[in-house]
Backbone atoms as SQL, in Angstrom:
CREATE TABLE atoms (id INTEGER PRIMARY KEY, chain TEXT, resi INTEGER, resn TEXT, atom TEXT, x REAL, y REAL, z REAL);
INSERT INTO atoms VALUES
  (1, 'A', 1, 'GLY', 'N', 57.605, 77.522, -17.077),
  (2, 'A', 1, 'GLY', 'CA', 57.199, 78.750, -17.708),
  (3, 'A', 1, 'GLY', 'C', 56.066, 78.545, -18.688),
  (4, 'A', 2, 'PRO', 'N', 55.537, 79.615, -19.223),
  (5, 'A', 2, 'PRO', 'CA', 54.424, 79.516, -20.171),
  (6, 'A', 2, 'PRO', 'C', 54.864, 78.908, -21.505),
  (7, 'A', 3, 'ILE', 'N', 53.930, 78.249, -22.163),
  (8, 'A', 3, 'ILE', 'CA', 54.152, 77.661, -23.483),
  (9, 'A', 3, 'ILE', 'C', 53.200, 78.350, -24.456),
  (10, 'A', 4, 'ALA', 'N', 53.728, 78.859, -25.560),
  (11, 'A', 4, 'ALA', 'CA', 52.903, 79.560, -26.548),
  (12, 'A', 4, 'ALA', 'C', 52.198, 78.545, -27.442),
  (13, 'A', 5, 'LEU', 'N', 50.876, 78.663, -27.540),
  (14, 'A', 5, 'LEU', 'CA', 50.075, 77.788, -28.394),
  (15, 'A', 5, 'LEU', 'C', 49.088, 78.635, -29.183),
  (16, 'A', 6, 'TRP', 'N', 49.179, 78.546, -30.494),
  (17, 'A', 6, 'TRP', 'CA', 48.283, 79.264, -31.400),
  (18, 'A', 6, 'TRP', 'C', 47.597, 78.256, -32.309),
  (19, 'A', 7, 'ALA', 'N', 46.423, 78.618, -32.822),
  (20, 'A', 7, 'ALA', 'CA', 45.695, 77.764, -33.751),
  (21, 'A', 7, 'ALA', 'C', 44.820, 78.636, -34.635),
  (22, 'A', 8, 'VAL', 'N', 44.270, 78.008, -35.675),
  (23, 'A', 8, 'VAL', 'CA', 43.278, 78.659, -36.528),
  (24, 'A', 8, 'VAL', 'C', 41.970, 77.913, -36.309),
  (25, 'A', 9, 'SER', 'N', 40.911, 78.648, -35.974),
  (26, 'A', 9, 'SER', 'CA', 39.604, 78.037, -35.746),
  (27, 'A', 9, 'SER', 'C', 38.983, 77.611, -37.081),
  (28, 'A', 10, 'TYR', 'N', 37.914, 76.837, -37.009),
  (29, 'A', 10, 'TYR', 'CA', 37.247, 76.339, -38.218),
  (30, 'A', 10, 'TYR', 'C', 36.789, 77.473, -39.136),
  (31, 'A', 11, 'ASN', 'N', 36.511, 78.654, -38.563),
  (32, 'A', 11, 'ASN', 'CA', 36.044, 79.776, -39.385),
  (33, 'A', 11, 'ASN', 'C', 37.169, 80.756, -39.735),
  (34, 'A', 12, 'GLY', 'N', 38.431, 80.345, -39.546),
  (35, 'A', 12, 'GLY', 'CA', 39.571, 81.138, -39.995),
  (36, 'A', 12, 'GLY', 'C', 40.092, 82.170, -39.022),
  (37, 'A', 13, 'GLU', 'N', 39.623, 82.146, -37.777),
  (38, 'A', 13, 'GLU', 'CA', 40.107, 83.114, -36.787),
  (39, 'A', 13, 'GLU', 'C', 41.368, 82.611, -36.101),
  (40, 'A', 14, 'ALA', 'N', 42.295, 83.529, -35.827),
  (41, 'A', 14, 'ALA', 'CA', 43.496, 83.210, -35.061),
  (42, 'A', 14, 'ALA', 'C', 43.117, 83.185, -33.579),
  (43, 'A', 15, 'VAL', 'N', 43.543, 82.128, -32.887),
  (44, 'A', 15, 'VAL', 'CA', 43.259, 82.009, -31.461),
  (45, 'A', 15, 'VAL', 'C', 44.529, 81.612, -30.717),
  (46, 'A', 16, 'TYR', 'N', 44.664, 82.114, -29.505),
  (47, 'A', 16, 'TYR', 'CA', 45.798, 81.840, -28.626),
  (48, 'A', 16, 'TYR', 'C', 45.268, 81.094, -27.409),
  (49, 'A', 17, 'ARG', 'N', 45.970, 80.041, -26.995),
  (50, 'A', 17, 'ARG', 'CA', 45.561, 79.278, -25.811),
  (51, 'A', 17, 'ARG', 'C', 46.279, 79.841, -24.591),
  (52, 'A', 18, 'LYS', 'N', 45.511, 80.398, -23.677),
  (53, 'A', 18, 'LYS', 'CA', 46.032, 81.024, -22.458),
  (54, 'A', 18, 'LYS', 'C', 46.298, 79.967, -21.390),
  (55, 'A', 19, 'GLY', 'N', 47.350, 80.183, -20.608),
  (56, 'A', 19, 'GLY', 'CA', 47.609, 79.356, -19.435),
  (57, 'A', 19, 'GLY', 'C', 48.262, 78.012, -19.685),
  (58, 'A', 20, 'VAL', 'N', 48.827, 77.776, -20.871),
  (59, 'A', 20, 'VAL', 'CA', 49.486, 76.500, -21.154),
  (60, 'A', 20, 'VAL', 'C', 50.871, 76.486, -20.507),
  (61, 'A', 21, 'SER', 'N', 51.158, 75.421, -19.767),
  (62, 'A', 21, 'SER', 'CA', 52.465, 75.239, -19.134),
  (63, 'A', 21, 'SER', 'C', 52.688, 73.743, -18.938),
  (64, 'A', 22, 'GLN', 'N', 53.865, 73.363, -18.461),
  (65, 'A', 22, 'GLN', 'CA', 54.115, 71.953, -18.183),
  (66, 'A', 22, 'GLN', 'C', 53.182, 71.440, -17.093),
  (67, 'A', 23, 'ASP', 'N', 52.844, 72.300, -16.143),
  (68, 'A', 23, 'ASP', 'CA', 51.938, 71.905, -15.061),
  (69, 'A', 23, 'ASP', 'C', 50.474, 71.897, -15.500),
  (70, 'A', 24, 'CYS', 'N', 50.145, 72.638, -16.550),
  (71, 'A', 24, 'CYS', 'CA', 48.762, 72.740, -17.036),
  (72, 'A', 24, 'CYS', 'C', 48.768, 72.643, -18.566),
  (73, 'A', 25, 'PRO', 'N', 49.040, 71.446, -19.126),
  (74, 'A', 25, 'PRO', 'CA', 49.201, 71.331, -20.571),
  (75, 'A', 25, 'PRO', 'C', 47.946, 71.651, -21.384),
  (76, 'A', 26, 'LYS', 'N', 46.766, 71.564, -20.785),
  (77, 'A', 26, 'LYS', 'CA', 45.551, 71.888, -21.545),
  (78, 'A', 26, 'LYS', 'C', 45.246, 73.383, -21.551),
  (79, 'A', 27, 'GLY', 'N', 45.944, 74.170, -20.735),
  (80, 'A', 27, 'GLY', 'CA', 45.685, 75.603, -20.680),
  (81, 'A', 27, 'GLY', 'C', 44.381, 75.916, -19.972),
  (82, 'A', 28, 'THR', 'N', 43.990, 77.194, -20.026),
  (83, 'A', 28, 'THR', 'CA', 42.795, 77.618, -19.291),
  (84, 'A', 28, 'THR', 'C', 41.682, 78.165, -20.172),
  (85, 'A', 29, 'SER', 'N', 42.025, 78.822, -21.286),
  (86, 'A', 29, 'SER', 'CA', 40.976, 79.385, -22.151),
  (87, 'A', 29, 'SER', 'C', 41.556, 79.809, -23.491),
  (88, 'A', 30, 'TRP', 'N', 40.677, 79.941, -24.479),
  (89, 'A', 30, 'TRP', 'CA', 41.074, 80.448, -25.791),
  (90, 'A', 30, 'TRP', 'C', 40.855, 81.945, -25.836),
  (91, 'A', 31, 'VAL', 'N', 41.787, 82.658, -26.469),
  (92, 'A', 31, 'VAL', 'CA', 41.690, 84.099, -26.651),
  (93, 'A', 31, 'VAL', 'C', 41.632, 84.374, -28.156),
  (94, 'A', 32, 'HIS', 'N', 40.552, 85.009, -28.605),
  (95, 'A', 32, 'HIS', 'CA', 40.438, 85.387, -30.014),
  (96, 'A', 32, 'HIS', 'C', 41.363, 86.569, -30.283),
  (97, 'A', 33, 'VAL', 'N', 42.152, 86.486, -31.349),
  (98, 'A', 33, 'VAL', 'CA', 43.069, 87.565, -31.732),
  (99, 'A', 33, 'VAL', 'C', 42.536, 88.158, -33.034),
  (100, 'A', 34, 'ALA', 'N', 41.934, 89.324, -32.925),
  (101, 'A', 34, 'ALA', 'CA', 41.236, 89.945, -34.049),
  (102, 'A', 34, 'ALA', 'C', 42.158, 90.189, -35.242),
  (103, 'A', 35, 'ALA', 'N', 41.596, 89.958, -36.424),
  (104, 'A', 35, 'ALA', 'CA', 42.299, 90.222, -37.682),
  (105, 'A', 35, 'ALA', 'C', 41.258, 90.537, -38.746),
  (106, 'A', 36, 'GLU', 'N', 41.643, 91.325, -39.732),
  (107, 'A', 36, 'GLU', 'CA', 40.734, 91.632, -40.830),
  (108, 'A', 36, 'GLU', 'C', 40.663, 90.483, -41.831),
  (109, 'A', 37, 'GLN', 'N', 41.607, 89.559, -41.743),
  (110, 'A', 37, 'GLN', 'CA', 41.727, 88.447, -42.680),
  (111, 'A', 37, 'GLN', 'C', 41.377, 87.138, -41.990),
  (112, 'A', 38, 'GLN', 'N', 40.783, 86.213, -42.724),
  (113, 'A', 38, 'GLN', 'CA', 40.625, 84.850, -42.231),
  (114, 'A', 38, 'GLN', 'C', 41.869, 84.068, -42.639),
  (115, 'A', 39, 'PHE', 'N', 42.292, 83.159, -41.771),
  (116, 'A', 39, 'PHE', 'CA', 43.538, 82.437, -41.998),
  (117, 'A', 39, 'PHE', 'C', 43.306, 80.975, -42.359),
  (118, 'A', 40, 'GLU', 'N', 44.288, 80.424, -43.087),
  (119, 'A', 40, 'GLU', 'CA', 44.324, 79.001, -43.424),
  (120, 'A', 40, 'GLU', 'C', 45.242, 78.250, -42.469),
  (121, 'A', 41, 'SER', 'N', 46.375, 78.890, -42.128),
  (122, 'A', 41, 'SER', 'CA', 47.356, 78.231, -41.261),
  (123, 'A', 41, 'SER', 'C', 48.115, 79.278, -40.471),
  (124, 'A', 42, 'ILE', 'N', 48.769, 78.784, -39.407),
  (125, 'A', 42, 'ILE', 'CA', 49.509, 79.690, -38.525),
  (126, 'A', 42, 'ILE', 'C', 50.711, 78.921, -37.986),
  (127, 'A', 43, 'SER', 'N', 51.835, 79.616, -37.779),
  (128, 'A', 43, 'SER', 'CA', 53.049, 78.956, -37.306),
  (129, 'A', 43, 'SER', 'C', 53.824, 79.893, -36.381),
  (130, 'A', 44, 'LEU', 'N', 54.183, 79.371, -35.222),
  (131, 'A', 44, 'LEU', 'CA', 54.986, 80.129, -34.264),
  (132, 'A', 44, 'LEU', 'C', 56.386, 79.545, -34.256),
  (133, 'A', 45, 'GLY', 'N', 57.373, 80.389, -34.572),
  (134, 'A', 45, 'GLY', 'CA', 58.745, 79.925, -34.644),
  (135, 'A', 45, 'GLY', 'C', 59.599, 80.443, -33.501),
  (136, 'A', 46, 'ALA', 'N', 60.894, 80.251, -33.656),
  (137, 'A', 46, 'ALA', 'CA', 61.857, 80.697, -32.648),
  (138, 'A', 46, 'ALA', 'C', 61.712, 82.193, -32.413),
  (139, 'A', 47, 'GLY', 'N', 61.976, 82.614, -31.193),
  (140, 'A', 47, 'GLY', 'CA', 61.903, 84.025, -30.857),
  (141, 'A', 47, 'GLY', 'C', 60.488, 84.576, -30.856),
  (142, 'A', 48, 'LEU', 'N', 59.485, 83.695, -30.717),
  (143, 'A', 48, 'LEU', 'CA', 58.073, 84.097, -30.693),
  (144, 'A', 48, 'LEU', 'C', 57.662, 84.824, -31.969),
  (145, 'A', 49, 'ARG', 'N', 58.189, 84.383, -33.109),
  (146, 'A', 49, 'ARG', 'CA', 57.817, 84.974, -34.398),
  (147, 'A', 49, 'ARG', 'C', 56.626, 84.204, -34.968),
  (148, 'A', 50, 'LEU', 'N', 55.511, 84.903, -35.130),
  (149, 'A', 50, 'LEU', 'CA', 54.271, 84.271, -35.586),
  (150, 'A', 50, 'LEU', 'C', 53.966, 84.687, -37.016),
  (151, 'A', 51, 'TRP', 'N', 53.753, 83.685, -37.872),
  (152, 'A', 51, 'TRP', 'CA', 53.389, 83.913, -39.265),
  (153, 'A', 51, 'TRP', 'C', 52.069, 83.203, -39.535),
  (154, 'A', 52, 'ALA', 'N', 51.277, 83.788, -40.415),
  (155, 'A', 52, 'ALA', 'CA', 50.016, 83.167, -40.805),
  (156, 'A', 52, 'ALA', 'C', 49.841, 83.309, -42.314),
  (157, 'A', 53, 'VAL', 'N', 49.085, 82.372, -42.888),
  (158, 'A', 53, 'VAL', 'CA', 48.723, 82.440, -44.298),
  (159, 'A', 53, 'VAL', 'C', 47.226, 82.691, -44.361),
  (160, 'A', 54, 'GLY', 'N', 46.842, 83.774, -45.029),
  (161, 'A', 54, 'GLY', 'CA', 45.440, 84.115, -45.164),
  (162, 'A', 54, 'GLY', 'C', 44.741, 83.237, -46.181),
  (163, 'A', 55, 'ARG', 'N', 43.423, 83.196, -46.101),
  (164, 'A', 55, 'ARG', 'CA', 42.649, 82.418, -47.069),
  (165, 'A', 55, 'ARG', 'C', 42.794, 82.961, -48.479),
  (166, 'A', 56, 'ASP', 'N', 43.257, 84.204, -48.592),
  (167, 'A', 56, 'ASP', 'CA', 43.509, 84.785, -49.917),
  (168, 'A', 56, 'ASP', 'C', 44.916, 84.471, -50.425),
  (169, 'A', 57, 'GLY', 'N', 45.697, 83.696, -49.647),
  (170, 'A', 57, 'GLY', 'CA', 47.043, 83.308, -50.054),
  (171, 'A', 57, 'GLY', 'C', 48.140, 84.281, -49.662),
  (172, 'A', 58, 'SER', 'N', 47.800, 85.343, -48.935),
  (173, 'A', 58, 'SER', 'CA', 48.797, 86.315, -48.487),
  (174, 'A', 58, 'SER', 'C', 49.433, 85.902, -47.168),
  (175, 'A', 59, 'ALA', 'N', 50.655, 86.389, -46.932),
  (176, 'A', 59, 'ALA', 'CA', 51.348, 86.130, -45.665),
  (177, 'A', 59, 'ALA', 'C', 51.102, 87.284, -44.697),
  (178, 'A', 60, 'TYR', 'N', 51.053, 86.944, -43.408),
  (179, 'A', 60, 'TYR', 'CA', 50.855, 87.936, -42.348),
  (180, 'A', 60, 'TYR', 'C', 51.821, 87.637, -41.210),
  (181, 'A', 61, 'PHE', 'N', 52.356, 88.702, -40.611),
  (182, 'A', 61, 'PHE', 'CA', 53.258, 88.598, -39.464),
  (183, 'A', 61, 'PHE', 'C', 52.593, 89.256, -38.271),
  (184, 'A', 62, 'ARG', 'N', 52.658, 88.617, -37.106),
  (185, 'A', 62, 'ARG', 'CA', 52.101, 89.203, -35.879),
  (186, 'A', 62, 'ARG', 'C', 53.222, 89.884, -35.123),
  (187, 'A', 63, 'ASN', 'N', 53.124, 91.198, -34.959),
  (188, 'A', 63, 'ASN', 'CA', 54.145, 91.999, -34.301),
  (189, 'A', 63, 'ASN', 'C', 53.888, 92.101, -32.802),
  (190, 'A', 64, 'GLY', 'N', 54.960, 92.267, -32.032),
  (191, 'A', 64, 'GLY', 'CA', 54.844, 92.603, -30.615),
  (192, 'A', 64, 'GLY', 'C', 54.621, 91.456, -29.665),
  (193, 'A', 65, 'ILE', 'N', 54.795, 90.208, -30.097),
  (194, 'A', 65, 'ILE', 'CA', 54.607, 89.080, -29.188),
  (195, 'A', 65, 'ILE', 'C', 55.797, 88.992, -28.242),
  (196, 'A', 66, 'THR', 'N', 55.515, 89.021, -26.945),
  (197, 'A', 66, 'THR', 'CA', 56.531, 88.865, -25.893),
  (198, 'A', 66, 'THR', 'C', 55.940, 87.984, -24.805),
  (199, 'A', 67, 'LEU', 'N', 56.752, 87.613, -23.830),
  (200, 'A', 67, 'LEU', 'CA', 56.225, 86.837, -22.707),
  (201, 'A', 67, 'LEU', 'C', 55.182, 87.629, -21.929),
  (202, 'A', 68, 'ASN', 'N', 55.343, 88.957, -21.871),
  (203, 'A', 68, 'ASN', 'CA', 54.383, 89.801, -21.159),
  (204, 'A', 68, 'ASN', 'C', 53.167, 90.176, -22.005),
  (205, 'A', 69, 'ASN', 'N', 53.288, 90.053, -23.324),
  (206, 'A', 69, 'ASN', 'CA', 52.198, 90.370, -24.251),
  (207, 'A', 69, 'ASN', 'C', 52.074, 89.211, -25.255),
  (208, 'A', 70, 'PRO', 'N', 51.574, 88.047, -24.793),
  (209, 'A', 70, 'PRO', 'CA', 51.641, 86.837, -25.613),
  (210, 'A', 70, 'PRO', 'C', 50.788, 86.842, -26.875),
  (211, 'A', 71, 'THR', 'N', 49.835, 87.767, -26.994),
  (212, 'A', 71, 'THR', 'CA', 49.039, 87.833, -28.223),
  (213, 'A', 71, 'THR', 'C', 49.525, 88.914, -29.183),
  (214, 'A', 72, 'GLY', 'N', 50.559, 89.649, -28.802),
  (215, 'A', 72, 'GLY', 'CA', 51.123, 90.651, -29.688),
  (216, 'A', 72, 'GLY', 'C', 50.257, 91.889, -29.808),
  (217, 'A', 73, 'SER', 'N', 50.616, 92.741, -30.783),
  (218, 'A', 73, 'SER', 'CA', 49.935, 94.032, -30.892),
  (219, 'A', 73, 'SER', 'C', 49.318, 94.328, -32.255),
  (220, 'A', 74, 'ALA', 'N', 49.840, 93.766, -33.334),
  (221, 'A', 74, 'ALA', 'CA', 49.297, 94.112, -34.651),
  (222, 'A', 74, 'ALA', 'C', 49.671, 93.065, -35.698),
  (223, 'A', 75, 'TRP', 'N', 48.789, 92.906, -36.689),
  (224, 'A', 75, 'TRP', 'CA', 49.076, 92.067, -37.854),
  (225, 'A', 75, 'TRP', 'C', 49.671, 92.944, -38.949),
  (226, 'A', 76, 'PHE', 'N', 50.671, 92.428, -39.638),
  (227, 'A', 76, 'PHE', 'CA', 51.251, 93.124, -40.785),
  (228, 'A', 76, 'PHE', 'C', 51.129, 92.238, -42.016),
  (229, 'A', 77, 'HIS', 'N', 50.557, 92.784, -43.068),
  (230, 'A', 77, 'HIS', 'CA', 50.439, 92.083, -44.337),
  (231, 'A', 77, 'HIS', 'C', 51.789, 92.141, -45.053),
  (232, 'A', 78, 'VAL', 'N', 52.262, 91.014, -45.538),
  (233, 'A', 78, 'VAL', 'CA', 53.524, 90.947, -46.269),
  (234, 'A', 78, 'VAL', 'C', 53.189, 90.777, -47.745),
  (235, 'A', 79, 'GLU', 'N', 53.508, 91.797, -48.521),
  (236, 'A', 79, 'GLU', 'CA', 53.180, 91.786, -49.955),
  (237, 'A', 79, 'GLU', 'C', 53.927, 90.670, -50.672),
  (238, 'A', 80, 'PRO', 'N', 53.249, 89.951, -51.569),
  (239, 'A', 80, 'PRO', 'CA', 53.939, 88.954, -52.386),
  (240, 'A', 80, 'PRO', 'C', 54.786, 89.657, -53.445),
  (241, 'A', 81, 'PRO', 'N', 55.741, 88.940, -54.041),
  (242, 'A', 81, 'PRO', 'CA', 56.553, 89.565, -55.092),
  (243, 'A', 81, 'PRO', 'C', 55.672, 89.907, -56.299),
  (244, 'A', 82, 'PRO', 'N', 56.049, 90.929, -57.066),
  (245, 'A', 82, 'PRO', 'CA', 55.269, 91.293, -58.244),
  (246, 'A', 82, 'PRO', 'C', 55.106, 90.099, -59.181),
  (247, 'A', 83, 'GLY', 'N', 53.886, 89.858, -59.604),
  (248, 'A', 83, 'GLY', 'CA', 53.618, 88.747, -60.510),
  (249, 'A', 83, 'GLY', 'C', 53.720, 87.391, -59.839),
  (250, 'A', 84, 'GLY', 'N', 53.939, 87.387, -58.521),
  (251, 'A', 84, 'GLY', 'CA', 54.095, 86.132, -57.802),
  (252, 'A', 84, 'GLY', 'C', 52.765, 85.447, -57.545),
  (253, 'A', 85, 'SER', 'N', 52.858, 84.196, -57.215),
  (254, 'A', 85, 'SER', 'CA', 51.676, 83.416, -56.880),
  (255, 'A', 85, 'SER', 'C', 51.371, 83.539, -55.408),
  (256, 'A', 86, 'PRO', 'N', 50.100, 83.430, -55.025),
  (257, 'A', 86, 'PRO', 'CA', 49.778, 83.427, -53.600),
  (258, 'A', 86, 'PRO', 'C', 50.382, 82.194, -52.928),
  (259, 'A', 87, 'LEU', 'N', 50.557, 82.280, -51.622),
  (260, 'A', 87, 'LEU', 'CA', 51.144, 81.164, -50.869),
  (261, 'A', 87, 'LEU', 'C', 50.200, 79.994, -50.789);
């Protein structure tokens, strides 16, 4: 089956690697996933839950990631606690 692979490019863009599988570990192409924020890091966890940390220190969640829609549908900004420090 497909393997989910995400990365942050040198200029802070979120990218998804299309076509990664056990039979094709290098995948076939990169897909840019548009966002209003530039990212520092990105992490894909259990249940296809994708989190990213913006260059401004804010957290972002990628909604709608499924096997049929591997890049998801929308970014959601997660507000830090009042008076809290950026991530």
